[in-house]
N, CA and C of each residue as an Amber inpcrd file, in Angstrom:
protein
   735
 150.1120000 192.9530000 -11.2180000 148.9560000 193.6850000 -12.2110000
 147.8960000 194.4760000 -11.7890000 147.3550000 195.4240000 -12.4440000
 146.2070000 196.3720000 -11.4810000 144.7840000 195.4350000 -11.5230000
 144.5650000 195.6450000 -10.5830000 143.0720000 195.1480000 -10.5980000
 142.0080000 196.0170000 -10.6340000 140.8370000 195.6090000 -11.3250000
 140.3960000 196.9090000 -11.9290000 138.6140000 196.5550000 -11.0070000
 137.7010000 197.5760000 -10.2210000 136.7150000 197.4100000 -10.2670000
 135.8450000 197.1950000 -11.0720000 134.5910000 196.3440000 -10.7390000
 133.8140000 196.0190000 -11.5350000 132.1340000 196.2950000 -10.7310000
 132.1080000 196.4160000  -9.5290000 131.0080000 196.1730000  -9.0590000
 130.4790000 198.0390000  -8.6750000 129.2770000 198.7760000  -8.6940000
 129.0130000 199.9910000  -8.5790000 127.5390000 200.1930000  -8.0870000
 127.5920000 201.0190000  -7.8010000 126.0360000 201.4890000  -6.9020000
 125.1000000 201.9160000  -8.4990000 124.1050000 201.4260000  -8.5470000
 123.3100000 201.7650000  -9.5860000 122.0240000 202.7350000  -9.2360000
 122.1910000 202.7760000  -7.6500000 120.7560000 203.2520000  -7.2550000
 120.7920000 203.0960000  -5.3970000 119.4980000 203.3220000  -4.9420000
 119.1940000 203.2000000  -3.8820000 117.8480000 202.6780000  -3.4060000
 118.0390000 201.8770000  -2.3990000 116.5570000 201.5240000  -2.0500000
 115.3510000 201.9990000  -1.8010000 114.4090000 201.8690000  -2.2610000
 113.1300000 203.3700000  -2.2040000 112.6930000 202.5490000  -0.8150000
 112.1380000 201.1580000  -0.4100000 111.8120000 200.8410000   0.6470000
 112.5980000 201.3750000   1.8490000 114.0250000 200.9230000   2.0000000
 114.4840000 201.2190000   2.5030000 114.6090000 203.0050000   2.8730000
 114.5820000 203.6340000   1.8210000 114.5560000 205.0030000   1.7170000
 113.2650000 205.7910000   2.5110000 111.8940000 204.9190000   2.1280000
 110.8330000 205.3120000   2.9480000 110.9530000 205.0650000   4.1780000
 111.8560000 204.3380000   4.9120000 111.6980000 204.2050000   6.2490000
 113.0930000 205.4610000   7.0470000 114.1510000 205.5640000   6.0860000
 114.7140000 206.5920000   6.5530000 115.8750000 206.3850000   6.5660000
 116.1650000 205.0200000   5.8370000 117.8000000 204.3970000   5.7030000
 117.7910000 204.3430000   4.3010000 119.4930000 204.4400000   4.1520000
 119.8730000 204.9460000   2.6080000 121.2020000 203.2580000   2.8980000
 120.2300000 202.8960000   1.6740000 120.6870000 200.7960000   1.1800000
 120.9440000 201.0260000  -0.0330000 122.1880000 201.3770000  -0.3840000
 123.0530000 201.4440000  -1.9090000 122.6740000 199.9560000  -2.5540000
 122.1730000 199.6520000  -3.8910000 121.8160000 198.8860000  -4.4430000
 122.5870000 198.6590000  -5.3380000 123.7380000 197.5620000  -5.4160000
 124.7650000 197.5440000  -5.9970000 124.6890000 196.3750000  -7.4890000
 125.8540000 196.6320000  -8.2280000 125.9180000 195.6310000  -9.2020000
 126.9490000 195.0530000  -9.7800000 127.3110000 193.8590000  -9.9050000
 128.6830000 193.6460000 -10.4390000 128.6920000 193.1780000 -11.9490000
 129.3720000 193.7710000 -12.6550000 129.2430000 193.3820000 -13.9110000
 129.6720000 191.9770000 -14.5940000 130.8660000 191.3650000 -13.8680000
 131.2740000 190.5760000 -13.8060000 130.7230000 189.0130000 -14.1730000
 129.9530000 189.5630000 -12.6780000 128.4170000 188.2170000 -12.4720000
 127.1200000 188.4690000 -13.2400000 126.9150000 189.4590000 -13.2950000
 125.7380000 190.0660000 -14.1700000 125.8540000 191.3860000 -15.1230000
 126.4960000 191.1340000 -16.5660000 126.6410000 192.0680000 -17.2330000
 125.7140000 192.7680000 -17.8090000 125.6080000 193.6880000 -18.5510000
 125.1170000 194.5710000 -19.4700000 123.8800000 195.3320000 -18.2590000
 123.6210000 196.2710000 -18.9020000 122.4870000 197.4380000 -18.1330000
 121.5670000 197.9350000 -19.3780000 120.0570000 197.3340000 -19.1680000
 119.1070000 197.8490000 -20.3970000 118.5310000 199.2750000 -19.6030000
 118.3790000 199.9780000 -19.7640000 117.8860000 201.6260000 -19.2680000
 116.5600000 201.8590000 -19.6430000 115.4410000 201.9550000 -19.9540000
 114.3980000 202.3810000 -19.9110000 113.6790000 203.0470000 -19.4450000
 113.3380000 204.9140000 -20.0080000 112.5750000 206.0060000 -18.9400000
 112.2810000 206.5590000 -19.9800000 110.9920000 207.2970000 -20.1080000
 110.0610000 208.2330000 -21.1140000 111.2400000 209.3880000 -20.7370000
 110.8520000 210.0750000 -21.9090000 111.4760000 211.6540000 -21.8360000
 111.4020000 212.4240000 -20.5570000 111.8940000 212.7040000 -19.9580000
 112.1720000 213.8750000 -19.0380000 111.8940000 212.7220000 -17.2710000
 111.6650000 211.7270000 -17.1000000 111.9350000 210.1120000 -16.1820000
 113.4610000 210.4260000 -15.5430000 114.4150000 210.9340000 -15.6230000
 116.0180000 210.7280000 -15.5640000 116.8120000 210.2370000 -15.6580000
 116.9040000 209.7630000 -16.8600000 117.5080000 208.8140000 -17.7440000
 118.3390000 209.2150000 -17.6260000 118.9940000 210.2840000 -18.1590000
 120.3850000 210.8240000 -18.5640000 120.9190000 211.4030000 -17.2630000
 120.2050000 211.4630000 -16.0190000 120.4400000 211.5940000 -14.9720000
 121.1120000 210.2630000 -14.2440000 120.1810000 209.1660000 -14.3800000
 120.7420000 208.3330000 -13.9470000 122.2980000 207.7630000 -14.5200000
 122.0950000 207.7360000 -16.3770000 123.3100000 207.2700000 -16.6930000
 124.5140000 208.1750000 -16.3860000 124.1430000 208.9810000 -15.7900000
 125.5050000 210.1680000 -15.2670000 126.0160000 209.8380000 -13.9780000
 125.3890000 209.1430000 -13.2230000 125.7450000 208.7770000 -12.2030000
 126.2870000 207.5910000 -12.0660000 125.9190000 206.5840000 -13.0860000
 126.4910000 205.0440000 -13.0320000 128.1290000 205.3780000 -13.9340000
 128.0990000 206.5280000 -15.0750000 129.0690000 207.1740000 -15.4180000
 130.1080000 207.3580000 -14.7010000 130.1340000 208.4500000 -14.3100000
 130.6760000 208.7650000 -13.0590000 132.1140000 208.0790000 -12.2110000
 131.1610000 206.5540000 -11.5070000 131.7350000 205.6050000 -11.3070000
 132.6710000 204.6410000 -11.6110000 131.9090000 204.5320000 -13.4840000
 132.9350000 203.8890000 -13.9400000 134.1440000 204.3540000 -14.6740000
 133.9880000 205.7810000 -14.7180000 135.1850000 206.5370000 -14.9360000
 136.3460000 206.9940000 -14.0420000 135.6910000 206.9600000 -12.4860000
 136.6430000 206.7580000 -11.4870000 137.4990000 205.6340000 -11.4300000
 137.1010000 204.9030000 -11.9530000 137.0790000 203.0960000 -11.5950000
 138.6900000 202.7500000 -12.8000000 138.6530000 203.8440000 -13.4850000
 139.3920000 203.8040000 -14.6270000 138.9310000 202.9630000 -15.7110000
 138.0240000 202.9490000 -15.6520000 137.2070000 202.0690000 -17.0900000
 137.8000000 202.6530000 -18.3090000 137.7500000 201.8110000 -19.2770000
 137.6120000 202.5430000 -20.8200000 136.0670000 202.1720000 -21.0100000
 135.6590000 203.8300000 -21.5400000 134.2610000 204.0810000 -22.2740000
 134.0650000 204.6480000 -23.6360000 133.4160000 203.9720000 -24.0400000
 132.9730000 204.5420000 -25.3530000 131.7530000 205.3090000 -24.9670000
 130.9210000 206.3600000 -25.2640000 129.8560000 207.0140000 -25.2830000
 129.3080000 207.2380000 -26.5560000 127.9540000 206.3820000 -27.0720000
 127.5500000 206.9170000 -28.2920000 125.7280000 207.9040000 -28.1700000
 126.5650000 208.5700000 -28.2160000 125.0840000 209.7510000 -27.5800000
 124.2020000 210.3910000 -28.8350000 123.2820000 209.7880000 -29.8970000
 122.3270000 209.6940000 -30.6530000 121.7710000 210.8290000 -30.6740000
 121.6730000 211.7110000 -30.0320000 120.4110000 212.8700000 -29.5520000
 121.3970000 214.0610000 -29.3150000 123.0270000 214.1510000 -28.9530000
 123.8710000 215.0110000 -28.5750000 123.1760000 216.1000000 -28.1040000
 122.8480000 215.8890000 -26.6720000 122.2700000 216.9360000 -26.0770000
 122.3350000 216.9090000 -24.6500000 122.4180000 216.5400000 -24.0710000
 122.8580000 216.0130000 -22.8150000 124.5960000 215.9300000 -22.3750000
 125.0370000 215.3690000 -23.7730000 126.6710000 215.3540000 -23.6380000
 127.3080000 216.1090000 -24.1970000 126.4200000 217.1740000 -24.7500000
 127.2640000 218.0480000 -25.9670000 128.5700000 218.3410000 -25.7800000
 129.6010000 218.6420000 -24.3540000 130.2420000 219.3130000 -23.6560000
 131.2800000 218.2010000 -23.9290000 131.0820000 216.7820000 -24.4110000
 132.0120000 215.8960000 -24.5560000 132.2000000 215.8040000 -26.8120000
 131.8240000 216.7850000 -26.7340000 131.8210000 216.6860000 -28.5810000
 133.2020000 216.3740000 -28.8990000 134.1760000 216.9970000 -28.1610000
 135.7370000 216.7080000 -28.7380000 136.4010000 215.9710000 -28.0960000
 135.6410000 214.8080000 -27.4450000 136.6100000 213.6580000 -26.8460000
 136.5520000 212.4010000 -27.9650000 137.8450000 211.9760000 -27.9270000
 137.9090000 210.6920000 -29.1080000 136.9960000 209.5130000 -28.3740000
 136.5250000 209.5300000 -27.5060000 136.0420000 208.1580000 -27.1940000
 134.1590000 208.2900000 -27.0820000 133.6090000 209.7100000 -28.0970000
 132.5230000 210.1570000 -27.5440000 132.0940000 210.3030000 -29.0770000
 130.6880000 209.5910000 -29.3840000 130.7040000 209.3530000 -30.7840000
 128.9040000 210.2060000 -30.7750000 128.6330000 211.3780000 -31.7100000
 127.2370000 211.4050000 -31.9090000 127.0060000 211.5220000 -32.9960000
 125.4480000 211.7500000 -33.0600000 124.2900000 211.6660000 -33.7730000
 124.5080000 210.6710000 -35.0130000 124.8800000 211.1930000 -36.0440000
 125.1090000 209.8870000 -37.3650000 126.0850000 208.7050000 -37.3760000
 126.9570000 209.5040000 -36.2760000 128.4840000 208.6400000 -36.1400000
 128.4350000 207.9600000 -34.7510000 127.4240000 207.5860000 -34.4310000
 127.6260000 206.4750000 -33.1680000 127.8420000 204.9330000 -33.6130000
 126.9790000 204.4550000 -34.8030000 127.9380000 203.1110000 -35.0860000
 129.1260000 203.2270000 -35.4780000 130.0710000 204.5350000 -35.4320000
 131.4070000 204.0040000 -35.0150000 131.6320000 203.7280000 -34.2270000
 130.8850000 204.1910000 -32.5200000 131.6040000 203.6590000 -31.7070000
 131.0690000 202.2560000 -31.4760000 130.1340000 201.6910000 -31.8680000
 129.7960000 200.3970000 -31.8340000 130.4020000 199.7160000 -33.1100000
 131.2600000 200.4370000 -34.2340000 132.7650000 199.6830000 -34.4800000
 133.9860000 199.8770000 -33.9720000 133.7790000 200.6020000 -33.0700000
 135.4200000 200.6200000 -32.5650000 135.3080000 199.4300000 -31.6170000
 134.2220000 199.5210000 -30.3730000 134.2480000 198.6430000 -29.3630000
 134.0510000 196.8620000 -30.3190000 133.4480000 196.7740000 -31.1110000
 133.0190000 195.4110000 -32.0860000 134.4500000 194.8410000 -32.5060000
 135.2040000 196.2200000 -32.9510000 136.8310000 196.1130000 -33.3620000
 137.5490000 195.2450000 -32.0450000 137.1650000 196.0330000 -31.0650000
 138.0250000 195.8590000 -29.6220000 138.4300000 194.2500000 -29.4480000
 136.7790000 193.9370000 -29.4550000 136.3600000 192.7700000 -28.4630000
 137.1230000 191.7470000 -29.8800000 136.9520000 191.9820000 -31.2590000
 137.3260000 190.8620000 -32.1170000 139.1470000 190.8860000 -31.7410000
 139.9240000 192.1650000 -31.1420000 141.4930000 191.9550000 -30.5810000
 141.2060000 190.9010000 -29.3580000 140.6890000 191.2930000 -28.5230000
 140.5330000 190.8120000 -27.4180000 140.4570000 189.4170000 -27.5250000
 139.5300000 188.5750000 -28.3860000 139.2070000 187.2290000 -28.6500000
 140.8990000 186.4260000 -29.5920000 141.4640000 187.5510000 -30.3220000
 142.7000000 186.9560000 -30.4780000 143.6840000 187.6590000 -30.0480000
 143.3380000 187.7080000 -28.9090000 144.8770000 187.7500000 -27.8290000
 145.4950000 189.1990000 -27.9460000 145.1720000 189.5820000 -29.3730000
 145.8530000 191.0060000 -29.5070000 146.4430000 191.7640000 -28.7000000
 145.2700000 191.9540000 -27.8470000 145.6250000 193.2260000 -26.4550000
 144.9200000 191.8670000 -25.2720000 145.3850000 192.7070000 -24.1460000
 144.6090000 192.2310000 -22.6710000 143.3730000 192.7000000 -22.5990000
 142.8450000 191.9400000 -21.9380000 141.5210000 191.6970000 -21.0740000
 140.9570000 192.5580000 -19.6410000 141.7410000 193.0610000 -19.0910000
 142.1730000 193.6410000 -17.9860000 141.1590000 194.4580000 -17.5880000
 141.6840000 195.5220000 -18.1500000 140.9030000 196.5780000 -18.2500000
 138.8590000 196.6170000 -19.1290000 138.2340000 196.7020000 -18.0690000
 136.9770000 196.8620000 -18.1490000 136.4590000 197.8360000 -19.4460000
 136.1980000 197.3540000 -20.2970000 135.4920000 198.6580000 -21.3290000
 134.0530000 198.6510000 -22.0380000 133.6460000 199.6370000 -21.4690000
 131.8220000 199.5590000 -21.6350000 131.3200000 200.2520000 -22.6290000
 130.7810000 199.9730000 -23.4560000 130.0630000 200.9040000 -24.5330000
 128.7730000 200.7360000 -24.1450000 128.9370000 202.3060000 -24.0660000
 127.2380000 202.9450000 -23.3480000 126.6210000 203.8830000 -24.3000000
 125.7460000 203.3390000 -24.7050000 124.7170000 203.7750000 -25.9610000
 123.1170000 204.1760000 -25.7290000 123.3340000 205.6930000 -25.9800000
 122.0730000 206.4770000 -25.4730000 121.1130000 206.8300000 -26.4410000
 119.5240000 205.8830000 -26.3520000 119.1660000 206.4300000 -27.2970000
 119.4100000 205.3140000 -28.4150000 119.5400000 204.1910000 -28.2030000
 119.4930000 203.0610000 -29.2140000 118.4330000 203.0400000 -30.3340000
 116.7250000 203.0330000 -29.9190000 116.0060000 203.1960000 -30.6710000
 115.6710000 204.2240000 -31.6960000 116.2050000 205.4860000 -31.5080000
 116.3070000 206.3750000 -32.1520000 117.8030000 206.4540000 -33.1490000
 118.3130000 205.9350000 -32.7680000 119.5880000 205.7290000 -34.2110000
 119.2110000 204.5990000 -34.7920000 118.5480000 202.9070000 -34.7290000
 117.7620000 202.8320000 -35.6390000 116.7610000 202.9530000 -36.1740000
 116.1780000 203.8650000 -35.6330000 115.1810000 204.4660000 -36.5230000
 115.4160000 205.3570000 -38.1400000 116.6910000 205.9210000 -37.4180000
 116.9810000 207.1500000 -38.6760000 118.2110000 206.2040000 -39.4110000
 118.0690000 204.3850000 -39.5040000 118.7280000 203.8840000 -40.5450000
 118.3800000 202.6720000 -41.2630000 118.8590000 202.5720000 -42.6420000
 117.7600000 201.7870000 -43.7980000 117.3240000 200.5560000 -42.7230000
 116.7680000 199.6710000 -43.3440000 116.4290000 198.5100000 -42.6600000
 117.2330000 197.5180000 -42.7830000 118.0880000 197.3670000 -43.9050000
 119.0310000 196.1810000 -44.3710000 120.2810000 196.9560000 -42.9740000
 120.6890000 198.1390000 -42.9660000 121.9350000 198.4040000 -42.1560000
 121.2670000 198.1180000 -40.3380000 120.3860000 198.5590000 -40.2820000
 119.4810000 198.1360000 -38.9660000 119.9520000 196.4890000 -38.4400000
 119.7670000 195.8520000 -39.3500000 119.7720000 194.6030000 -39.0900000
 121.2230000 193.8910000 -38.8890000 122.1260000 194.6740000 -39.4370000
 123.5960000 194.8070000 -39.3930000 124.2320000 195.1470000 -38.0550000
 123.6960000 196.2880000 -37.7070000 123.8760000 197.2880000 -36.3780000
 123.4890000 196.1400000 -35.0880000 122.2460000 195.4720000 -35.1680000
 121.7810000 194.9880000 -34.5880000 122.4460000 193.7050000 -33.9600000
 123.0940000 192.7030000 -35.1260000 123.8400000 191.6620000 -34.7310000
 125.2630000 192.2500000 -34.1780000 125.5320000 193.5810000 -34.7220000
 126.6600000 193.4460000 -34.4010000 126.6980000 193.4000000 -32.4310000
 126.0170000 194.6730000 -32.2140000 125.2700000 194.4760000 -30.5330000
 125.0440000 193.2920000 -30.1250000 124.1540000 192.2280000 -31.1790000
 124.0450000 190.6830000 -29.9310000 125.4410000 190.0890000 -30.0270000
 126.1260000 190.4780000 -30.9450000 127.6520000 189.6800000 -30.5500000
 128.0000000 190.3330000 -29.3120000 128.4390000 191.7140000 -28.8680000
 128.9290000 192.1990000 -27.3960000 128.1810000 191.5950000 -26.6940000
 126.9180000 191.6380000 -26.7730000 126.0440000 191.3510000 -25.5960000
 125.9510000 190.2520000 -25.2820000 126.7070000 188.8850000 -26.3420000
 126.4950000 187.3400000 -25.8340000 128.4350000 187.4860000 -25.6820000
 129.4330000 187.6770000 -26.3980000 130.5140000 187.7560000 -25.9290000
 131.3300000 187.9670000 -25.1180000 130.8500000 189.6300000 -24.6770000
 131.5460000 190.7830000 -24.0040000 131.8540000 190.3390000 -22.2590000
 131.2490000 189.4450000 -21.9680000 131.2070000 189.0550000 -20.5890000
 132.6170000 188.6880000 -20.2970000 132.8900000 187.7180000 -20.9460000
 134.4700000 187.0140000 -21.3410000 135.5830000 187.6200000 -21.0590000
 135.1670000 188.5160000 -21.8850000 136.4470000 189.2290000 -22.5450000
 136.2290000 190.9860000 -22.0850000 135.2450000 191.2170000 -20.5540000
 135.7290000 192.3330000 -19.8670000 135.2540000 193.4700000 -20.8940000
 133.8530000 193.4770000 -21.6680000 133.2530000 194.2020000 -22.2830000
 131.7990000 194.5510000 -21.7840000 131.3680000 195.3770000 -21.7360000
 130.1690000 195.2360000 -21.0680000 129.1280000 196.5060000 -21.9890000
 128.0250000 196.1360000 -21.6400000 126.9580000 197.3540000 -22.6440000
 126.0160000 198.1760000 -21.8590000 125.9940000 199.3020000 -21.9430000
 124.5490000 200.1610000 -21.0660000 123.9030000 200.7220000 -22.1130000
 122.9680000 200.1990000 -22.3360000 121.9840000 200.5400000 -23.0560000
 120.3570000 201.6990000 -22.4370000 120.3920000 202.5750000 -23.3540000
 119.2610000 203.4040000 -22.8090000 118.1580000 203.5040000 -24.3840000
 116.8000000 203.1080000 -23.5810000 115.6920000 203.5330000 -24.9840000
 114.1900000 204.3130000 -23.9290000 114.2380000 205.4690000 -24.6570000
 112.7060000 205.8970000 -23.9280000 111.6560000 204.8830000 -23.9640000
 111.7010000 203.8340000 -24.9450000 110.7060000 202.4190000 -25.0160000
 111.0170000 201.5650000 -24.9500000 110.9930000 200.0140000 -24.4210000
 111.4410000 199.2700000 -25.0020000 110.4660000 198.1940000 -25.9730000
 111.2570000 198.0430000 -27.2240000 110.4070000 197.2320000 -28.2700000
 111.5240000 196.1260000 -28.4840000 110.3860000 194.6520000 -28.6130000
 111.4420000 194.0070000 -29.2200000 112.1710000 193.9460000 -30.3010000
 111.6660000 194.7210000 -31.4110000 111.6190000 195.0210000 -32.7500000
 113.3100000 195.7970000 -32.7750000 113.7070000 196.6790000 -31.5170000
 114.8170000 197.1340000 -31.5110000 116.6160000 195.9110000 -31.5350000
 116.0380000 194.6040000 -31.3490000 117.1950000 193.5920000 -30.8520000
 116.8200000 192.1840000 -31.8710000 117.8590000 191.9280000 -32.4400000
 118.1170000 190.8670000 -33.0980000 117.4900000 189.5370000 -31.6130000
 116.7940000 188.3850000 -32.6600000 116.3180000 187.6290000 -31.7210000
 116.7480000 187.3170000 -30.5240000 116.7570000 186.9930000 -29.4320000
 116.9650000 186.4660000 -28.1170000 118.3140000 187.5790000 -27.5660000
 118.5640000 188.3420000 -28.3650000 119.8320000 189.7900000 -27.8530000
 119.8020000 190.2390000 -26.4800000 118.3180000 190.6090000 -26.3750000
 117.6480000 191.3790000 -24.6400000 117.7210000 190.7130000 -23.9790000
 117.9230000 189.0850000 -23.8310000 118.0490000 188.4070000 -23.0190000
 119.2900000 188.0120000 -22.1920000 120.2400000 188.5230000 -22.5330000
 121.5290000 188.3770000 -22.3460000 122.0960000 190.2190000 -21.3730000
 120.8200000 190.8340000 -20.8270000 120.5620000 192.2760000 -20.2800000
 120.8430000 191.4640000 -18.6140000 121.8540000 191.5980000 -17.8870000
 121.4370000 190.7060000 -16.3190000 121.0170000 192.1750000 -15.5240000
 120.8020000 192.9960000 -16.1600000 120.3940000 194.1550000 -15.5460000
 119.3910000 194.7970000 -15.9460000 117.5950000 195.1190000 -15.5910000
 117.3500000 195.4460000 -16.0720000 116.2990000 196.9880000 -15.1810000
 116.4040000 198.0920000 -15.5770000 116.4480000 199.3790000 -15.2330000
 115.4080000 200.7950000 -15.6680000 113.6940000 200.4420000 -15.0320000
 112.8170000 201.5290000 -15.8930000 112.5230000 202.3780000 -14.9320000
 112.8190000 203.5870000 -15.3460000 112.3830000 204.8940000 -14.4300000
 111.1270000 205.4300000 -15.2600000 110.2540000 206.6490000 -14.0740000
 109.0300000 206.9510000 -14.7580000 107.9660000 206.7600000 -14.7510000
 107.3000000 206.9630000 -15.6030000 106.0160000 206.3200000 -16.3670000
 106.3290000 205.2320000 -17.3460000 106.4510000 203.9030000 -17.3370000
 106.6700000 203.2310000 -18.5400000 105.4080000 202.3640000 -18.6860000
 105.5370000 202.6060000 -19.8540000 104.2820000 202.3580000 -21.1340000
 104.0610000 200.4450000 -20.3470000 102.8880000 200.3650000 -20.9980000
 102.6440000 198.6680000 -20.8750000 103.8690000 197.7190000 -21.4850000
 104.0040000 198.3520000 -22.8420000 104.5850000 197.4010000 -23.1160000
 106.2680000 197.4450000 -22.9870000 107.0340000 198.6130000 -22.7730000
 108.2680000 198.3990000 -22.3130000 108.3230000 198.1000000 -20.8060000
 107.1350000 198.3170000 -19.8060000 107.1670000 196.9740000 -18.2810000
 106.8310000 195.7090000 -18.4150000 106.1110000 195.2760000 -20.0590000
 105.9840000 193.8300000 -20.2710000 107.1640000 193.5700000 -20.8760000
 108.0380000 194.2940000 -21.1620000 109.6050000 194.0400000 -21.8230000
 110.6870000 193.9170000 -20.6830000 110.3940000 194.4220000 -20.1050000
 111.5660000 194.8940000 -19.0480000 111.4720000 193.6820000 -17.5740000
 110.0190000 193.4060000 -17.0740000 109.7010000 193.0590000 -16.3530000
 108.4550000 191.8800000 -16.5810000 108.5490000 190.9700000 -17.9870000
 107.4540000 190.0970000 -17.9220000 106.8430000 189.4730000 -16.7240000
 107.3230000 189.3540000 -15.7020000 106.5150000 188.3460000 -14.7580000
 105.6140000 189.3210000 -13.6010000 106.1210000 190.6090000 -13.9540000
 105.1390000 191.8020000 -12.7740000 105.1320000 193.3520000 -13.4520000
 104.1650000 192.6950000 -14.4240000 103.6280000 194.2010000 -15.6200000
 102.6040000 194.1650000 -14.1270000 101.9790000 193.5600000 -14.1370000
 100.6720000 193.9920000 -12.9160000 100.7340000 194.7690000 -12.0630000
 102.0700000 194.8320000 -11.2690000 102.2520000 195.3890000 -10.0870000
 103.0120000 196.9050000 -10.4580000 103.4220000 196.8590000 -11.9370000
 104.2020000 198.5010000 -11.8790000 103.3670000 199.2830000 -12.2200000
 103.5160000 200.1680000 -11.4320000 103.2320000 201.9810000 -11.1640000
 103.6230000 203.1620000 -11.9200000 103.4100000 203.9450000 -12.0830000
 103.8130000 205.2290000 -12.3520000 104.5460000 205.6090000 -11.4670000
 105.8880000 206.3040000 -11.5220000 106.9830000 206.5950000 -10.3650000
 107.1260000 208.2200000 -10.7620000 107.8790000 209.0210000  -9.9620000
 108.1760000 210.2790000 -10.6260000 109.6180000 210.0350000 -11.0880000
 109.9250000 211.0880000 -11.3360000 111.2310000 211.4470000 -12.2730000
 112.4700000 210.1610000 -10.9580000 113.2840000 209.9420000 -11.7020000
 114.4190000 209.0860000 -10.8260000 113.7680000 208.1180000  -9.9320000
 112.7010000 207.8220000 -10.3720000 112.3910000 206.4410000  -9.2700000
 112.0170000 205.4950000 -10.2040000 111.9660000 203.9650000  -9.8860000
 111.6170000 203.4080000 -10.6960000 111.6780000 201.3480000 -10.4330000
 111.8510000 200.8720000 -11.2050000 111.9500000 199.6590000 -10.8520000
 113.4710000 199.2240000 -11.4690000 113.6910000 198.1850000 -10.2840000
 115.0850000 197.0920000 -10.3240000 115.3850000 195.7390000 -10.7790000
 115.3830000 195.4940000 -11.8550000 115.2590000 193.6050000 -11.6740000
 117.4090000 193.3720000 -11.7430000 117.9610000 192.4000000 -11.0770000
 119.1360000 192.5730000 -11.2840000 118.8750000 190.7440000 -11.4930000
 119.9450000 190.0730000 -12.5370000 119.9590000 188.8270000 -12.5340000
 118.7980000 187.6190000 -12.6990000 117.9040000 188.2900000 -12.7470000
 116.3370000 187.4110000 -12.5480000 115.7680000 187.4450000 -10.7860000
 116.5040000 188.2340000 -10.3920000 116.0240000 188.4220000  -8.8830000
 114.9170000 189.1610000  -8.8550000 113.9590000 188.8670000  -7.2490000
 112.4590000 189.9740000  -7.6450000 113.0380000 191.1940000  -7.6890000
 111.7450000 191.8460000  -8.2720000 112.1270000 193.2960000  -8.3000000
 112.0530000 194.1100000  -7.1040000 112.9800000 195.3380000  -7.4490000
 113.0780000 196.3210000  -5.9790000 112.7150000 197.2610000  -6.8900000
 112.2190000 198.2650000  -5.6180000 111.9430000 199.7160000  -5.8150000
 113.3670000 200.6540000  -6.1190000 113.2560000 201.5320000  -6.6560000
 114.8100000 202.1190000  -6.9260000 114.9230000 203.5790000  -7.0850000
 115.5760000 204.0520000  -6.5220000 115.8280000 205.9040000  -6.2870000
 117.1800000 206.0350000  -6.9650000 117.2250000 207.4000000  -7.3890000
 118.9910000 207.8590000  -8.1440000 118.9130000 208.6720000  -7.3720000
 120.0020000 208.2240000  -6.5640000 120.5400000 209.5620000  -5.9070000
 120.7750000 210.9500000  -6.2130000 120.7730000 211.8470000  -5.6980000
 120.9090000 213.6540000  -5.8130000 122.7690000 213.5090000  -6.3070000
 122.8740000 214.0200000  -7.6720000 124.3060000 214.3870000  -7.6250000
 124.4100000 215.2940000  -7.0470000 125.7640000 215.6080000  -6.1400000
 125.7440000 217.2600000  -5.3760000 126.8960000 217.8220000  -6.7560000
 127.5120000 217.4200000  -7.2400000 128.2680000 218.1970000  -7.7810000
 128.3950000 217.6530000  -9.7320000 126.8570000 218.1270000 -10.0740000
 127.2070000 217.9940000 -11.8160000 128.5890000 218.4980000 -12.3990000
 128.8910000 219.3000000 -12.1910000 130.1700000 220.1120000 -12.7720000
 131.3660000 219.1790000 -13.1930000 131.4030000 218.8980000 -11.4490000
 132.9190000 217.5250000 -11.5570000 132.2340000 216.5650000 -11.8750000
 131.3460000 216.0180000 -12.1100000 130.4350000 214.5080000 -13.0800000
 130.9670000 215.0550000 -13.9940000 130.6860000 215.9420000 -14.6470000
 130.7980000 216.0630000 -15.8860000 132.4850000 215.6780000 -16.2010000
 133.0160000 216.4650000 -15.4190000 134.6640000 217.2270000 -16.0490000
 134.7010000 215.1700000 -15.6340000 134.6520000 214.5440000 -14.4350000
 135.2860000 213.2310000 -14.7480000 134.7580000 212.5430000 -15.4430000
 133.7720000 212.4040000 -16.4070000 133.0330000 211.5760000 -17.3190000
 133.9540000 212.4100000 -18.7460000 134.3830000 213.1710000 -19.1250000
 134.9910000 214.0480000 -20.0640000 136.0860000 213.1500000 -19.8160000
 137.0400000 213.8420000 -18.6210000 138.4760000 212.8420000 -18.8580000
 138.4730000 211.2180000 -19.0360000 137.7110000 210.6030000 -18.4060000
 137.4580000 209.1060000 -19.0960000 137.6230000 208.5930000 -20.7030000
 136.2870000 210.0160000 -21.5600000 136.6950000 209.9490000 -22.7360000
 137.5850000 210.5270000 -23.6330000 138.0670000 210.8370000 -22.8380000
 139.7300000 211.6660000 -23.4040000 140.4330000 210.2950000 -23.7130000
 140.4140000 209.3420000 -22.9210000 141.6560000 208.2710000 -22.8790000
 141.5850000 207.6640000 -24.1500000 142.6910000 207.1520000 -24.6000000
 143.0660000 206.5820000 -25.9570000 143.4570000 205.2280000 -25.3530000
 143.6950000 204.5950000 -24.1810000 143.3760000 203.1830000 -23.8460000
 143.0830000 202.0740000 -24.6250000 143.4340000 201.0840000 -25.1360000
 142.5870000 200.2350000 -25.4570000 142.5780000 198.6520000 -24.7650000
 142.3770000 199.0960000 -23.8150000 141.4030000 197.8860000 -22.7160000
 143.1160000 197.0300000 -22.6780000 144.0940000 197.3670000 -22.0670000
 144.4100000 195.6950000 -21.5090000 146.2580000 196.0770000 -22.2730000
 146.3640000 197.1720000 -22.5430000 147.8690000 197.4740000 -23.1670000
 148.5140000 198.4970000 -22.1060000
């Protein structure tokens, strides 16, 4: 049986970098599932997302990308695992249905599956109130049950707001990443115990918390070949595998 990698670099330590050392900051989705990434416009959110996505793709992960704005990943438009604009809810449903299949034993859980949802808040704001609640409940179920089924969520927002989640759902994010100039509300939601020490950071830099451990200052490394990175991500989004077949 093939063994799939679930440990990836999320960035590098800014503290070590300031001393001339490159120390990768790693996360293991199996032990610390789900990432919430908050960054205002221009803070490097998409760049960080591509840095992570490439690694997931290179590990033969099953990836579903929901891209509400459909700007930064527009070249992926013809990929079956890519959903844009008003169709992003379909990506959420596909992963929710896959989760049900894995629960019922209809498919295996060996291949890690990642639901990557870019601009969750923007998507919710575009839907009626009643439908919003349905989508929030779907996400909450995946966040709560996904770990044991090899299904993980990476969610991005420009601003963090508790109204974007069902009650208690955001507590299921094991990894919190905030980049750039975070609003006080975003800092309070991501890092409630360190709000007073959060400072505005330049593009591609910010703060990381993994599994409730102390806050770490993080820098997103330079992607040396963006064209190749996009191609690798694209290939993963062309995959029609269904997690364990």
